[in-house]
C-alpha positions in Angstrom: 38.6 12.4 -123.0 35.9 11.5 -120.5 35.1 15.1 -119.8 35.4 16.3 -123.4 33.2 13.5 -124.7 30.5 13.5 -122.0 30.2 17.2 -121.2 30.5 20.7 -122.6 33.5 21.6 -120.5 36.5 22.6 -122.7 39.4 20.2 -122.3 42.4 19.1 -124.4 42.5 15.4 -124.4 45.9 13.7 -125.0 46.1 10.5 -127.0 42.7 9.5 -128.4 42.7 5.8 -129.1 40.8 2.7 -127.9 43.0 2.3 -124.8 42.3 5.9 -123.8 38.6 5.4 -124.7 38.4 2.5 -122.3 39.8 4.5 -119.5 37.6 7.4 -120.3 34.5 5.2 -120.3 35.5 3.7 -117.0 35.8 7.2 -115.5 32.4 8.2 -116.9 30.6 8.1 -113.5 33.0 10.8 -112.2 31.9 13.1 -115.0 28.3 12.2 -114.1 29.0 13.3 -110.5 30.4 16.6 -111.8 27.4 17.2 -114.0 25.0 16.2 -111.3 26.7 18.5 -108.8 26.4 21.5 -111.0 22.7 20.8 -111.8 22.1 20.1 -108.1 23.4 23.6 -107.2 21.0 25.1 -109.8 18.1 23.0 -108.3 19.0 24.0 -104.7 19.4 27.7 -105.6 16.0 27.7 -107.3 14.3 26.1 -104.3 16.0 28.5 -101.9 14.7 31.4 -103.9 11.2 30.1 -103.5 10.7 28.6 -107.0 8.3 25.7 -107.1 9.8 22.2 -107.1 8.3 21.6 -110.6 9.9 24.7 -112.2 13.2 24.1 -110.3 13.3 20.6 -111.7 12.8 21.9 -115.2 15.7 24.3 -114.7 17.9 21.5 -113.3 17.1 19.1 -116.2 17.6 21.9 -118.7 21.0 22.6 -117.1 22.0 19.0 -117.7 21.0 19.4 -121.4 23.2 22.5 -121.7 26.1 20.8 -119.9 26.0 17.9 -122.4 25.2 19.9 -125.5 21.9 17.8 -125.5 24.0 15.0 -127.2 22.5 12.3 -124.9 19.0 13.5 -125.7 19.8 13.6 -129.4 21.1 10.0 -129.1 17.9 9.0 -127.3 15.7 10.4 -130.1 17.9 8.9 -132.8 17.8 5.5 -131.3 14.0 5.7 -130.9 13.6 6.6 -134.5 16.0 3.8 -135.6 14.4 1.1 -133.5 10.9 2.4 -134.3 11.4 2.3 -138.0 11.3 -1.5 -138.1 13.9 -1.6 -140.8 16.9 -3.8 -141.1 20.1 -2.9 -139.2 21.8 -1.0 -142.0 18.7 1.1 -142.8 17.9 1.7 -139.2 21.5 3.0 -138.7 21.0 5.3 -141.7 17.8 6.6 -140.0 19.7 7.3 -136.9 22.4 9.3 -138.8 19.9 11.8 -140.2 19.8 15.2 -138.7 16.0 15.4 -138.5 13.8 13.8 -135.8 10.8 11.5 -136.4 7.7 10.9 -134.4 9.2 8.0 -132.4 12.0 10.3 -131.3 9.7 13.2 -130.3 7.4 10.9 -128.3 10.4 9.3 -126.5 12.0 12.6 -125.7 8.7 14.0 -124.2 8.1 10.9 -122.2 11.6 10.5 -120.8 12.0 14.2 -120.0 8.6 14.2 -118.5 9.5 11.3 -116.2 12.8 12.9 -115.2 11.2 16.3 -114.4 8.2 14.8 -112.6 10.3 12.4 -110.5 12.8 15.1 -109.6 10.0 17.5 -108.7 8.5 14.9 -106.3 11.9 14.3 -104.8 12.5 18.0 -104.4 9.2 18.6 -102.8 10.1 15.9 -100.3 13.5 17.5 -99.6 16.0 15.2 -101.3 16.0 16.4 -104.9 19.7 17.3 -105.1 20.8 13.8 -103.9 18.4 12.1 -106.2 19.7 14.2 -109.1 23.4 13.4 -108.5 22.5 9.7 -108.1 20.7 9.7 -111.4 23.6 11.5 -113.2 26.1 9.0 -111.8 23.9 6.1 -112.8 23.4 7.3 -116.3 27.2 7.5 -116.9 27.7 4.2 -115.2 25.4 2.7 -117.7 27.8 3.9 -120.4 30.7 2.2 -118.6 28.9 -1.2 -118.6 27.8 -0.7 -122.3 31.4 -0.4 -123.3 32.5 -3.6 -121.6 34.3 -6.4 -123.3 32.1 -8.5 -125.6 29.8 -5.7 -126.6 30.4 -5.0 -130.4 30.2 -1.8 -132.3 27.3 -1.4 -134.8 29.5 0.2 -137.5 33.2 0.7 -138.0 33.3 4.5 -137.5 32.2 6.9 -134.8 32.4 7.0 -131.0 30.8 3.6 -130.7 33.6 1.9 -132.7 36.3 3.6 -130.6 34.9 2.6 -127.1 33.0 -0.6 -127.7 34.5 -3.5 -125.9 37.2 -1.4 -124.3 36.2 -1.6 -120.6 37.2 -4.8 -118.8 34.9 -6.3 -116.1 37.3 -5.4 -113.3 37.3 -1.6 -113.9 33.5 -1.7 -114.5 33.0 -3.4 -111.2 35.4 -0.9 -109.5 33.5 2.0 -111.0 30.2 0.6 -109.7 31.6 0.1 -106.2 33.1 3.5 -106.0 29.8 5.0 -107.3 27.9 3.3 -104.6 30.3 4.3 -101.9 30.2 7.9 -103.1 26.5 8.0 -103.2 26.3 6.5 -99.6 28.6 9.2 -98.3 26.7 11.9 -100.2 23.4 10.6 -98.7 24.6 10.6 -95.2 26.2 14.1 -95.5 22.9 15.4 -97.0 20.8 13.8 -94.2 23.1 15.3 -91.6 22.8 18.7 -93.3 19.0 18.4 -93.5 18.9 17.6 -89.8 20.8 20.8 -89.0 18.6 22.9 -91.2 15.4 21.9 -89.5 14.0 24.7 -87.4 14.0 24.3 -83.6 10.3 24.1 -83.5 9.9 21.6 -86.3 7.5 18.7 -85.6 10.2 16.3 -86.5 12.5 17.6 -83.8 10.4 16.1 -81.0 10.2 12.7 -82.7 13.9 12.7 -83.3 14.7 13.7 -79.8 12.5 10.9 -78.5 14.3 8.5 -80.8 17.8 9.5 -79.7 16.8 9.3 -76.1 15.6 5.8 -76.4 18.0 4.4 -78.9 21.1 6.1 -77.7 22.5 7.1 -81.1 24.3 10.0 -79.7 23.1 12.4 -82.4 21.2 15.4 -81.1 18.6 17.6 -82.7 17.7 21.2 -82.4 14.7 20.4 -80.4 16.8 18.5 -78.0 19.7 21.0 -77.9 17.6 24.1 -77.6 15.0 22.6 -75.3 12.2 24.0 -77.4 8.7 22.6 -77.6 8.0 21.0 -81.0 5.3 22.7 -83.0 3.4 20.4 -85.4 2.5 23.4 -87.5 6.1 23.8 -88.6 7.5 21.2 -90.9 9.3 22.9 -93.7 12.2 25.0 -94.6 11.9 27.5 -97.5 8.8 25.6 -98.5 10.5 22.2 -99.0 10.2 19.6 -96.2 13.5 18.2 -95.0 11.9 15.9 -92.5 12.0 12.8 -94.8 15.8 13.1 -95.2 16.3 13.6 -91.5 13.8 10.9 -90.6 15.8 8.5 -92.7 19.0 9.3 -90.8 17.2 9.1 -87.5 16.2 5.5 -88.2 20.0 4.8 -88.7 19.0 1.8 -90.8 21.6 0.1 -93.0 19.4 1.4 -95.8 21.1 4.8 -95.4 24.5 3.3 -96.4 23.1 1.6 -99.4 20.6 4.2 -100.5 22.2 4.5 -103.9 21.9 0.7 -104.6 18.2 0.7 -105.6 18.7 3.7 -107.9 21.9 2.3 -109.5 20.3 -1.1 -109.8 17.1 0.2 -111.4 19.1 2.5 -113.8 21.5 -0.3 -114.9 18.7 -2.7 -115.3 16.7 -0.4 -117.6 19.9 0.4 -119.5 20.7 -3.3 -119.9 17.3 -4.0 -121.4 17.7 -1.2 -123.9 21.2 -2.1 -124.7 20.3 -5.7 -125.4 17.5 -4.6 -127.7 19.8 -2.2 -129.5 22.5 -4.8 -130.0 20.0 -7.3 -131.4 18.5 -4.9 -133.8 21.6 -2.9 -134.8 24.4 -5.4 -134.3 26.1 -3.4 -131.7 26.4 0.0 -130.0 26.9 3.5 -131.4 27.4 6.9 -129.8 23.6 7.4 -130.1 23.0 4.2 -128.2 25.3 5.3 -125.4 23.5 8.7 -125.1 20.1 6.9 -125.0 21.4 4.5 -122.3 22.5 7.5 -120.1 19.1 9.2 -120.3 17.1 6.0 -119.8 19.2 5.0 -116.8 18.9 8.5 -115.2 15.1 8.4 -115.6 14.9 4.9 -114.0 17.2 6.0 -111.1 15.0 9.0 -110.4 11.9 6.8 -110.3 13.7 4.4 -107.9 14.7 7.2 -105.6 11.1 8.5 -105.5 9.7 5.0 -104.9 12.2 4.3 -102.1 11.9 7.5 -100.1 
């Protein structure tokens, strides 16, 4: 149910009820990791082929739209139209159910997609775009998990919101958050190690890293140290995208490496929480459109946090 609801991948869910809905929403971050992984492959392939970070980011974000049938983006536009209408709850919900899109929805889509693409392009230019993209996708679906926790009502009796609202207990939500943070920490460390190995022997970073390992005794070598080559300040990129920031982060071996996903997840959940509270106050609860809007908003905020941190 989690895969079938949150992605385009064809599956045959078993029993579809509120109990299954609660489990599916608790597993939503895993679906986010799957979607983010596929989009990260597209992003990495485009960068490897020499595509600019901006265009590669557009392709990656477009891939996510395809993998979700653009349902989250549709929910974002519908919620913007509903909240922007300024009408009472029932009338605002009617606005959200319409098939057309209003000016509030158009502007919101342009701004949110613009933030996602711009932040991802900046992260890609710095060499950590794939990690940031996966973190954003996981955070977006984690926002859905928390929006379905106990105590959050549904705005109307029918639809996806009514099936999953209030079905996730606090324990599973906390467990999903902890597992997401651990997974992102492992992914970050693996990516940093991979980035270090991809640096050319004459990369300017190699000399700095070799000096660091010799003084700090981390036991991790670099190509400059292993090959004994002289660092050349003129070389600082691989296929046009610098990997030094990722390797430099690992070289510092700060505890920040282990908790790199924390700022992204925290920023995404905070932004989603503000939007969810606003939606619940205005509409009386959550709907499927609200869940989609939360996913896109949290993803955008997580990407911004990644760019600001690195």
